[in-house]
C-alpha atoms as one frame of an Amber mdcrd trajectory, in Angstrom:
protein
   9.699  63.231  10.605   9.752  60.602   7.829   8.685  56.989   8.285  12.267
  55.854   7.672  13.680  58.230  10.275  11.151  57.141  12.891  11.821  53.449
  12.297  15.587  53.975  12.439  15.275  55.941  15.684  13.072  53.323  17.274
  15.341  50.469  16.236  18.360  52.388  17.520  16.651  52.917  20.873  15.676
  49.256  21.017  19.204  48.178  20.211  20.636  50.578  22.806  18.262  49.247
  25.466  19.193  45.693  24.625  22.913  46.382  24.683  22.678  48.133  28.037
  21.190  44.986  29.585  23.665  42.614  27.987  25.846  40.800  30.496  26.754
  37.360  29.247  26.224  37.002  25.531  25.951  39.719  22.909  23.157  38.044
  20.963  20.967  37.038  23.870  19.327  40.355  24.781  18.565  41.463  21.243
  17.397  38.975  18.656  16.608  41.285  15.743  17.546  39.363  12.596  20.282
  40.596  10.309  18.700  39.014   7.244  16.652  41.030   4.742  14.707  39.719
   1.773  15.921  41.827  -1.152  15.271  41.980  -4.903  16.256  44.186  -7.825
  12.635  44.854  -8.709   9.006  44.167  -7.904   7.581  40.704  -8.471   5.226
  40.353 -11.427   2.969  37.662  -9.944   0.876  37.838  -6.787   2.365  34.736
  -5.177   5.872  36.208  -5.348   4.887  39.525  -3.752   6.409  40.846  -0.528
   4.178  39.507   2.297   2.970  41.779   5.103   0.386  40.837   7.708  -0.900
  40.598  11.273  -3.184  37.504  11.021  -6.233  39.735  10.508  -5.063  41.861
   7.585  -2.542  40.984   4.927  -0.957  42.546   1.863   1.275  41.393  -0.984
   3.423  44.072  -2.638   4.124  43.501  -6.349   3.424  45.016  -9.756   0.768
  44.286 -12.323   0.661  45.802 -15.784   3.283  48.346 -14.781   1.452  49.481
 -11.647   2.540  49.019  -8.058  -0.071  46.770  -6.444  -0.966  45.918  -2.863
  -3.114  42.778  -2.844  -5.325  43.256   0.214  -6.824  40.539   2.372  -8.636
  39.969   5.632  -8.743  36.567   7.325 -12.518  36.513   7.923 -13.507  37.300
   4.335 -15.431  34.115   3.684 -18.359  33.002   1.596 -20.037  30.742   4.160
 -22.939  29.381   2.141 -23.582  25.818   3.329 -22.710  22.746   1.292 -26.169
  21.551   0.328 -24.999  17.992  -0.294 -24.034  17.401   3.343 -27.169  15.576
   4.461 -25.999  13.504   7.419 -29.512  12.422   8.338 -29.775  10.206   5.250
 -26.110   9.792   4.309 -24.085   9.167   7.450 -20.998   7.076   8.157 -23.054
   3.881   8.251 -24.358   4.657   4.761 -20.789   5.260   3.558 -19.726   1.922
   5.027 -22.596   0.142   3.259 -21.703   1.694  -0.104 -18.076   0.697   0.358
 -19.005  -2.834   1.382 -21.483  -3.266  -1.497 -19.044  -1.938  -4.139 -21.331
   0.994  -4.938 -18.801   3.545  -3.784 -19.408   5.916  -6.696 -22.539   6.979
  -4.816 -20.308   8.321  -2.055 -18.012  10.099  -4.499 -20.992  11.744  -6.188
 -22.555  12.721  -2.870 -19.570  13.973  -0.915 -16.461  14.331  -3.093 -17.608
  15.924  -6.340 -19.517  18.897  -4.859 -16.344  20.241  -3.242 -14.711  20.360
  -6.676 -17.763  21.685  -8.499 -19.157  24.236  -6.055 -17.423  27.615  -5.775
 -18.341  28.010  -2.117 -17.977  27.919   0.802 -14.588  29.510   0.282 -12.119
  32.116   1.419 -12.420  35.216  -0.804 -10.045  38.109  -1.636 -10.493  41.721
  -0.548  -9.215  43.723  -3.504  -6.128  45.763  -4.287  -4.563  49.179  -4.027
  -2.726  50.317  -7.139  -0.337  53.190  -7.822   0.709  54.314 -11.294   4.493
  54.331 -10.977   5.242  54.792 -14.678   6.600  58.289 -13.996   9.043  57.151
 -11.316  11.455  55.382 -13.627  13.550  52.351 -12.854  13.440  50.618  -9.479
  16.714  50.337  -7.581  15.731  47.661  -5.081  12.878  46.127  -3.090  13.436
  45.030   0.496  11.525  43.342   3.268  13.052  44.447   6.558  12.238  41.541
   8.863  13.160  43.413  12.021  10.438  46.013  11.473   8.156  44.019   9.130
   8.363  46.855   6.613   8.585  46.720   2.832  10.836  49.362   1.289  10.931
  50.132  -2.435  13.597  52.496  -3.764  13.683  54.043  -7.216  16.830  55.277
  -8.924  15.386  58.809  -9.033  15.415  58.918  -5.228  11.752  58.127  -4.548
  11.200  55.735  -1.646   8.091  53.804  -0.589   7.775  52.366   2.898   4.735
  50.296   3.780   3.685  48.022   6.611   0.656  46.275   8.064   0.394  47.251
  11.722   1.421  44.414  14.041  -1.710  44.548  16.207  -4.243  46.922  14.632
  -6.390  46.276  11.519  -4.702  48.940   9.422  -1.945  49.265   6.837   0.210
  52.319   6.130   2.139  53.546   3.092   4.420  56.530   2.574   6.141  57.769
  -0.565   9.084  60.120  -0.049  11.040  62.305  -2.506   8.276  62.297  -5.089
   9.085  64.310  -8.190   5.515  64.106  -9.456   2.254  63.501  -7.545   1.000
  59.924  -7.137  -2.406  58.654  -6.080  -3.840  55.265  -5.102  -6.793  53.559
  -6.715  -8.826  50.635  -5.351  -9.279  47.696  -7.704 -12.128  45.357  -6.680
 -11.714  41.616  -7.206 -13.449  40.562 -10.451 -16.512  39.145  -8.718 -18.808
  40.595 -11.336 -18.664  40.241 -15.096 -21.345  39.803 -17.715 -19.455  36.833
 -19.107 -20.026  33.362 -17.737 -17.275  31.207 -16.320 -16.946  27.440 -16.417
 -13.592  27.072 -14.669 -13.901  24.254 -12.131 -10.529  23.421 -10.561 -10.038
  23.505  -6.790  -6.245  23.448  -7.150  -5.677  26.333  -9.550  -8.807  28.074
  -8.264 -12.292  28.584  -9.617 -13.237  31.851 -11.296 -14.533  34.438  -8.802
 -17.511  35.173 -11.068 -18.990  31.787 -10.167 -19.826  33.175  -6.725 -22.598
  35.219  -8.342 -22.041  38.472  -6.460 -23.531  41.770  -7.536 -21.075  44.403
  -8.647 -19.573  46.311  -5.728 -19.455  50.095  -5.488 -16.318  52.239  -5.514
 -16.724  55.823  -4.259 -14.065  58.496  -4.746 -13.529  61.611  -2.640 -10.737
  64.173  -2.889  -8.327  62.150  -0.738 -10.107  58.877  -0.035 -11.693  55.888
  -1.771 -14.305  53.481  -0.424 -15.140  50.085  -1.879 -18.244  48.253  -0.597
 -18.997  44.685  -1.626 -21.890  42.403  -0.737 -21.341  38.676  -0.732 -23.472
  35.641  -0.054 -26.586  36.180   2.060 -26.037  39.298   4.218 -22.253  39.198
   4.335 -20.475  42.366   3.229 -17.080  43.981   3.501 -15.564  47.403   3.034
 -12.144  48.541   1.858 -11.145  52.120   2.586  -8.016  54.153   1.965  -7.180
  57.742   2.797  -4.087  59.773   1.965  -2.514  63.157   2.512  -0.062  65.100
   0.356   2.968  66.363   2.250   5.230  68.454   0.016   7.121  65.831  -1.991
   5.565  62.955  -0.032   2.341  60.968   0.134   1.163  59.429   3.404  -1.783
  57.042   3.411  -3.433  54.170   5.235  -5.996  51.480   4.442  -8.170  48.947
   6.172 -10.779  46.260   5.514 -13.815  45.591   7.671 -16.327  42.760   7.419
 -19.930  42.378   8.523 -21.669  39.018   8.822 -25.218  40.394   8.956 -26.844
  43.758   8.479 -27.631  43.891  12.197 -24.072  43.186  13.345 -22.381  46.261
  14.759 -18.806  46.587  13.530 -16.188  49.292  13.289 -15.988  50.013   9.579
 -12.788  50.356   7.616 -13.633  54.024   7.162 -13.879  54.557  10.919 -10.662
  52.621  11.592  -8.640  54.656   9.113 -10.171  58.022   9.983  -9.520  57.520
  13.708  -5.943  56.381  13.258  -5.136  58.881  10.525  -6.243  61.793  12.670
  -3.677  60.831  15.335  -0.758  60.567  12.917   1.694  57.822  12.066   4.166
  58.239  14.933   2.412  56.113  17.567   1.413  53.349  15.123   5.042  53.002
  13.998   6.238  52.912  17.591   3.735  50.236  18.638   4.337  48.201  15.486
   8.108  48.253  15.902   7.957  47.385  19.605   5.729  44.373  18.881   8.082
  43.003  16.229  11.117  43.658  18.390   9.441  41.626  21.124   8.592  38.898
  18.648  12.189  38.483  17.523  13.313  38.615  21.136  11.368  35.441  21.941
  13.946  33.111  20.390  16.796  32.991  17.926  19.118  30.568  16.177  22.593
  30.788  14.686  23.601  28.004  12.310  26.445  27.919   9.779  24.236  27.095
   6.779  23.032  30.491   5.534  20.364  28.984   3.256  18.727  27.205   6.177
  19.163  30.116   8.566  17.703  32.684   6.157  14.773  30.386   5.404  14.164
  30.016   9.158  14.048  33.796   9.487  11.450  33.947   6.720   9.335  31.179
   8.207   9.296  32.794  11.628   8.507  36.157  10.039   5.513  34.633   8.252
   4.462  32.978  11.506   4.453  36.388  13.182   2.444  37.733  10.256  -0.122
  34.927  10.124  -0.878  33.906  13.731  -2.427  35.851  16.607  -4.738  35.246
  19.500  -8.085  36.791  18.596  -7.651  36.258  14.857  -8.642  33.382  12.604
  -6.269  30.381  12.589  -3.751  29.848   9.816  -5.644  28.620   6.776  -3.987
  27.286   3.632  -2.819  30.763   2.565  -3.664  32.755   5.718  -3.925  36.497
   4.908  -2.449  36.181   1.422  -5.395  35.048  -0.667  -4.824  34.675  -4.408
  -5.054  37.883  -6.460  -5.519  36.427  -9.925  -9.260  36.601 -10.514  -9.773
  33.183  -8.982 -10.565  31.583  -5.665  -7.444  30.541  -3.752  -6.017  27.021
  -4.175  -8.273  24.505  -2.447 -10.565  27.429  -1.563  -8.131  28.703   1.060
  -9.886  26.561   3.653  -8.805  24.793   6.822  -7.401  21.356   6.034  -6.963
  19.329   9.228  -5.502  16.191   7.680  -2.053  17.807   7.842  -2.089  21.517
   6.993  -3.254  23.265  10.165  -1.304  20.807  12.287   2.031  21.452  10.564
   1.409  25.192  10.530   1.594  25.390  14.327   4.518  23.025  14.892   7.132
  25.796  15.305   5.137  27.730  17.915   5.999  25.294  20.697   9.771  24.905
  20.668  10.022  28.331  19.011   8.615  29.901  22.208   5.551  31.470  20.587
   2.691  29.918  22.545   0.959  33.296  22.421   0.557  32.855  18.665  -0.515
  29.211  18.962  -3.227  30.253  21.431  -5.353  31.580  18.574  -5.648  28.084
  17.092  -6.496  26.551  20.460  -9.129  29.229  21.087 -10.718  28.549  17.691
 -10.890  24.808  18.333 -12.495  25.441  21.710 -14.940  27.991  20.284 -16.240
  25.557  17.681 -16.107  22.411  19.788 -19.952  22.372  19.965 -20.025  22.470
  16.155 -17.578  19.578  15.992 -19.545  17.512  18.521 -22.739  18.107  16.551
 -20.998  16.877  13.388 -19.637  13.853  15.260 -23.081  12.873  16.508 -24.820
  13.446  13.180 -22.289  11.773  10.899 -20.684   9.122  13.116 -23.453   8.618
  15.637 -21.037   8.815  18.562 -21.213  10.929  21.703 -17.541  11.816  21.679
 -15.582  14.289  19.590 -14.189  14.351  16.099 -13.500  17.249  13.738 -14.224
  17.503  10.012 -10.978  17.229   8.078 -11.898  20.207   5.875 -13.749  23.109
   7.468 -14.912  26.645   6.936 -13.981  29.611   9.092 -16.781  28.632  11.475
 -15.823  24.961  11.743 -18.519  23.617   9.428 -17.647  20.642   7.213 -16.963
  21.349   3.533 -16.747  17.855   2.086 -14.138  16.808  -0.430 -12.376  13.476
  -0.494 -14.364  11.896   2.304 -11.639   9.616   3.667  -9.872  12.755   4.895
 -12.524  15.471   4.945 -14.527  13.183   7.266 -11.641  11.060   8.532 -12.404
   9.266  11.830  -9.201  10.365  13.637  -8.925  14.059  12.725  -9.858  15.140
  16.256  -7.059  12.987  17.664  -4.327  14.701  15.656  -5.718  18.084  16.693
  -5.729  16.766  20.244  -1.945  16.673  20.126  -1.978  20.470  20.017  -3.950
  20.502  23.255  -1.424  18.125  24.797   1.543  20.151  23.556  -0.006  23.372
  24.820  -0.242  21.816  28.265   3.263  20.341  28.207   4.978  23.482  26.908
   2.986  25.873  29.132   2.348  23.678  32.215  -0.911  25.589  32.656  -2.856
  23.325  35.012  -6.127  25.173  34.499  -5.801  24.538  30.775  -5.000  20.889
  31.470  -8.110  20.454  33.572 -10.567  22.551  31.588  -9.472  22.024  27.976
  -6.672  19.555  27.265  -7.946  16.495  29.106 -11.618  17.051  28.187 -10.711
  17.272  24.481  -8.591  14.117  24.468 -11.100  12.289  26.668 -13.942  13.142
  24.259 -11.893  11.833  21.326 -11.307   8.590  23.249 -15.060   8.284  23.842
 -15.607   8.699  20.102 -13.199   5.809  19.452 -14.871   3.667  22.093 -18.289
   4.062  20.529 -17.194   3.888  16.884 -14.861   0.901  17.089 -15.832  -2.711
  16.534 -14.234  -6.047  17.352 -12.048  -7.385  14.555 -11.536 -10.968  13.449
  -8.432 -11.358  15.601 -10.110 -10.138  18.771  -8.676  -6.616  18.647 -10.590
  -3.359  18.323 -10.659  -1.560  14.993 -12.518   1.212  13.200 -15.222   0.032
  10.777 -13.368   1.894   8.034  -9.848   3.251   8.242  -7.847   5.547   5.955
  -4.349   6.918   5.456  -4.108  10.404   3.914  -4.043  10.489   0.963  -3.277
   6.945  -0.137  -5.307   5.852  -3.175  -6.717   9.396  -3.303 -10.508   9.135
  -2.999 -11.063   5.744  -4.578 -12.868   2.777  -3.057  -9.434   1.431  -2.064
  -8.715   4.554  -0.001 -10.918   3.058   2.717  -9.267   0.110   4.447 -11.154
  -2.712   6.109  -8.215  -3.155   8.483  -6.571  -0.497  10.634  -4.037   1.731
   8.920  -0.930   2.732  10.816  -2.087   6.341  10.481  -5.372   5.796  12.287
  -3.931   3.243  14.671  -1.127   5.535  15.826  -3.626   8.323  16.527  -5.956
   5.964  18.382  -3.114   4.572  20.481  -1.726   8.077  21.146  -5.159   9.226
  22.325  -5.651   6.453  24.873  -2.053   6.693  26.084  -2.295  10.429  26.695
  -5.832  10.309  28.059  -4.398   7.982  30.715  -1.400  10.251  31.303  -3.491
  13.389  31.747  -6.072  11.636  33.921  -3.214  10.460  36.135  -1.825  13.989
  36.278  -5.219  15.208  37.482  -5.508  12.463  40.074  -8.342  10.691  38.228
  -7.025   7.192  38.864 -10.112   5.259  37.797 -10.260   7.087  34.468  -6.527
   6.611  33.959  -6.934   2.879  34.550  -9.847   2.773  32.135  -7.863   4.383
  29.315  -4.900   2.088  29.906  -7.165  -0.938  29.617  -8.799   0.439  26.478
  -5.364   0.861  24.894  -4.630  -2.844  25.382  -7.612  -3.721  23.195  -6.017
  -2.257  20.051  -3.458  -3.993  17.812   0.225  -3.139  17.341   1.550  -1.364
  14.267   1.803  -3.056  10.894   5.514  -3.670  10.259   7.356  -5.786   7.684
  11.000  -6.158   6.645  10.906  -2.673   5.106   9.583  -0.994   8.239   6.227
   0.626   8.839   3.479  -0.234   6.352   0.293   1.591   5.456  -1.637  -1.359
   6.862  -1.179  -5.080   7.384  -2.188  -5.643   3.752  -0.344  -2.746   2.119
   3.398  -2.097   2.412   4.912   1.238   1.450   5.849   0.504  -2.147   5.156
   3.656  -4.131   6.129   7.269  -3.622   3.577   9.445  -1.851   3.509  13.016
  -0.568   1.808  12.379   2.791   3.906  10.376   5.261   0.751   9.188   6.987
   2.219   5.787   7.837   5.064   7.485   9.753   2.885   9.257  12.315   4.047
   6.952  15.116   7.618   8.189  14.566   6.828  11.852  14.095   4.992  13.830
  15.285   3.491  11.369  17.795   6.787   9.977  19.117   5.301   6.551  19.862
   8.189   4.834  18.092  11.409   6.538  19.160  15.152   5.836  19.481  14.881
   6.441  23.237  12.858   3.231  23.517  15.689   0.979  22.417  17.194  -0.776
  19.454  13.907  -2.393  18.417  12.304   0.976  17.756  15.487   2.284  16.164
  15.571  -0.630  13.749  11.971   0.083  12.681  12.856   3.736  12.170  15.992
   2.915  10.130  14.228   0.424   7.877  11.244   2.718   7.381  13.357   5.703
   6.342  15.589   3.571   4.129  12.523   2.241   2.328  11.009   5.719   2.074
  14.133   7.029   0.368  14.601   3.949  -1.796  11.097   4.366  -3.234  12.023
   7.975  -3.963  10.477  11.433  -3.932   8.796  11.494  -7.345   5.355  12.031
  -5.790   6.405  14.275  -2.926   5.499  17.911  -2.509   7.373  20.600  -0.596
   5.894  19.802   2.793   7.133  16.201   2.409  10.722  17.448   2.540   9.999
  19.766   5.500   8.356  16.936   7.400  11.222  14.604   6.520  13.551  17.095
   8.202  11.833  16.462  11.539  11.637  12.704  10.940  15.367  12.580  10.215
  16.065  14.678  13.297  14.024  12.281  15.444  16.179   9.498  13.974  19.215
  11.540  15.160  20.432  11.970  11.577  21.722  15.542  11.369  23.099  15.284
   7.844  19.842  13.796   6.588  17.728  16.436   8.340  19.806  19.288   6.927
  19.663  17.816   3.419  15.877  17.389   3.487  15.382  20.950   4.697  17.812
  22.335   2.137  15.982  20.449  -0.607  12.831  22.216   0.528  14.443  25.654
   0.713  16.147  25.418  -2.661  13.498  23.642  -4.720   9.995  24.101  -3.316
   9.750  27.776  -2.443   9.204  30.873  -4.540  11.621  33.846  -4.369   9.578
  35.436  -1.565   9.845  32.153   0.450   6.257  30.932  -0.131   5.896  27.142
  -0.310   4.728  26.309  -3.834   4.045  22.574  -3.349   5.729  21.558  -6.622
   9.424  21.405  -7.538  10.425  24.831  -8.854  14.104  23.983  -9.390  13.931
  21.783 -12.467  16.206  19.290 -10.729  13.710  16.433 -10.686  13.204  16.188
  -6.944   9.503  15.649  -7.637   7.277  15.005 -10.608   4.972  17.701  -9.218
   6.077  20.976 -10.802   2.906  23.037 -10.286   2.860  26.012  -7.877  -0.239
  26.263  -5.701   0.870  28.215  -2.646   0.141  26.840   0.841   1.864  27.570
   4.147   2.188  24.288   6.058   5.453  23.353   4.333   6.979  26.664   5.396
   6.148  26.263   9.055   7.103  22.583   9.150  10.521  23.689   7.891  11.032
  25.933  10.927   9.977  23.096  13.227  12.507  20.836  11.522  15.302  23.262
  12.386  14.127  23.261  16.004  14.144  19.442  16.104  17.769  19.494  14.977
  18.743  21.899  17.757  16.735  20.655  20.733  14.334  17.830  21.602  12.337
  17.211  24.773   9.521  14.870  23.736  10.982  11.912  25.664  11.090  13.752
  28.988  14.834  14.308  28.630  16.124  17.498  27.015  18.657  16.784  24.284
  20.778  19.693  23.067  22.014  19.633  19.461  20.680  16.068  19.035  20.705
  16.082  15.234  23.135  18.533  13.674  25.563  17.713  10.846  29.117  16.834
  11.860  30.476  19.865  10.014  28.363  22.318  12.032  31.065  23.397  14.461
  29.692  26.788  15.519  26.006  26.682  16.427  23.840  28.508  18.928  20.248
  29.095  19.896  18.527  31.269  22.471  15.306  30.626  24.377  13.947  27.618
  22.562  11.185  26.140  24.705  10.944  22.576  25.972   8.184  20.480  27.444
   7.888  21.301  31.112   7.982  25.057  30.340  11.734  25.619  30.290  13.599
  28.065  28.063  16.969  26.737  26.970  19.887  28.532  25.324  23.067  26.835
  24.157  26.262  27.573  22.275  28.753  25.365  20.484  32.156  26.579  19.350
  34.700  24.605  17.362  32.558  21.509  17.724  32.209  21.628  21.513  29.292
  22.847  23.590  30.631  25.578  25.832  27.520  26.942  27.506  23.936  25.968
  28.356  21.409  28.203  30.086  18.046  27.049  31.445  15.224  29.261  32.658
  12.433  27.561  34.597   9.114  29.289  33.910   6.916  27.106  36.140   9.359
  25.274  38.373   9.608  21.500  38.517  12.078  18.867  37.406  14.139  19.059
  34.248  16.289  16.232  32.986  19.074  17.063  30.557  21.237  14.681  28.601
  24.763  15.766  29.543  25.846  17.957  26.626  29.501  18.237  27.606  32.300
  15.957  26.534  34.456  17.015  29.515  33.826  18.469  32.945  31.598  21.501
  33.452  30.532  23.974  36.097  26.894  24.309  37.158  25.238  27.195  38.948
  22.707  24.807  40.504  22.810  21.517  42.362  21.888  18.457  40.360  21.889
  14.704  40.399  23.781  12.738  37.795  22.804   9.244  36.754  24.713   7.981
  33.785  24.625  10.803  31.242  21.418  12.344  32.615  21.548  15.513  34.719
  18.476  16.155  36.893  17.673  19.602  38.293  14.878  20.481  40.726  13.849
  24.064  39.997  11.728  26.851  41.381   9.755  29.342  39.297  11.997  31.759
  37.361  15.172  29.978  38.454  18.048  30.345  35.983  20.658  27.615  35.642
  23.956  28.056  33.841  26.237  25.230  32.753  29.697  26.163  31.476  32.406
  23.973  29.993  35.544  24.044  32.124
């Protein structure tokens, strides 16, 4: 049975099962998307390839020099050599403060900033490529990415078909050619780590030359129907790429894998063993398991909006989320499992940037009902918490918790622009993920054992680091606002920035909230009192400023001064006209200054900010600007404006993922919000969106909500209570409605007391 036949059969069975259970709405039981990414030919650059992945392995399908190419990657392929310049014993935060104060700041730049740009490692590294000579197959008919089954399909006009996928849960990829008129064989192409020539390329954005890593040449071994590539890296690290294939009449069936080994003593299952074991059992079960996983993924939530550009982009973002995030795998780095395949290191070394990038990457997991995928990030933060505390003690001299703003796979600091790579509030922003995980899961064990301890430790760090300012309020000795003034002396502020201040205030506020939830009344009181010691936000006639001495007066990509509005929700329309006026003025000023220095993620983020301001038209416009101008044909966020329409002066194309995932979160913010404790349905959709629906978006309190609007009126709302408890809903109906559950009504707020797994249905009369 062919790969195509098996997939079709499985999808048919899945659809049949879903339809048989359907009882209220056709779309609810089966959320397989109807959108497919489709092209008339293969991409000719790596960053436009068809993406496949499972958060451990990844592949990009494209063509290079006339050959079909799979760019192969594994998330733990890292050169982890330490940054020798990071000597915290002699050059700690106090030393940095002295250099800043004495106007000798170039010493800091030379010590901490320059080595990141000049050193090739630590860095994420690529795994190699599979190539097939397709010159004898003729012209390609089309190339598709089937999102429902996470399968890439290439069809030639002569009838040949390629189907390839990376297994949803196992570290293996499969490929099958059908209707071959002439035999075809794969070859493995190692990354160009070794070359007799020297390289002097030193650019962290476009990527340094791989030869600068200094690796010895790897070995490629050929057998009759298999190829093995072994590569040693820094110290004892090594990895293996293996592929095996089998001729079947006019077809070719093959699989591949990558394994990594940190030390010679570490016992691992090699790529050879993975492929041989799976290959011997056949492709039937792997296809079945792979398809079932993706069917379940798409069944977690769905949306239906009348703007096809936004809806198709949402499908792609959620597909990439399912390809890049898993529990048990590395977190989403700048490029995840799609490392550059151009002879260079990936942009910004493919590392973990925590001054925005990792945070935005996980935004859609919460309301999108994919906490299982977000769990991998939480687990990683918990695993390396001892590493972060060690860094905090050595660099800051505090007993609490902070996190380096730029880290390796193992949580070690990498340096770079020190205001952000060693920013004093990084741990606080990451703490919001712990809070969200608690609020969206209502897992009390997690609250007690992980969420509160993390946020409490960050608060302790602020207690010990802060000093008393001239006006009698607490402040940090040095404050920053990513990435204002880049890495200059001026990028450190002597006064509190709104960025740092909002994170400090959020930390104390939520430390008190969680302590109260746990019945720790003395600790809750302590955090409330600590919060009172900090100043209010810097605001002028144009809204939120960077700091009391610096208004927002020039375009910038990072909306660091807006943190209190989104994502922290400290300034919110629900708090009254005063907050709303600040929000209006701030956004008006932001747009008046213009987007000349914005990148793609700025527009994605603005979508959520506009939604929080209850501006549906503005949110949709910002997200459409992103989708039409800052993504490549395969949907990858390219940072710079690719449209030629002048939305930004940045026109370069380094690929990173945070803009993609922030886009999906922006769509969710338009459809549902729960951050105020009241669920708002369709709070920020354009007036001309008359037919809108979503299924099983998740709210704080662990509720799944589905809703449908027809002809401009909400006709149905469904609520599933996963953990029981109280849910408050802003009345979504303009007229009377029927409810399947008792509720209290106060003004326009409906309050329901629920039990676990209770379902509530509200229907317009």
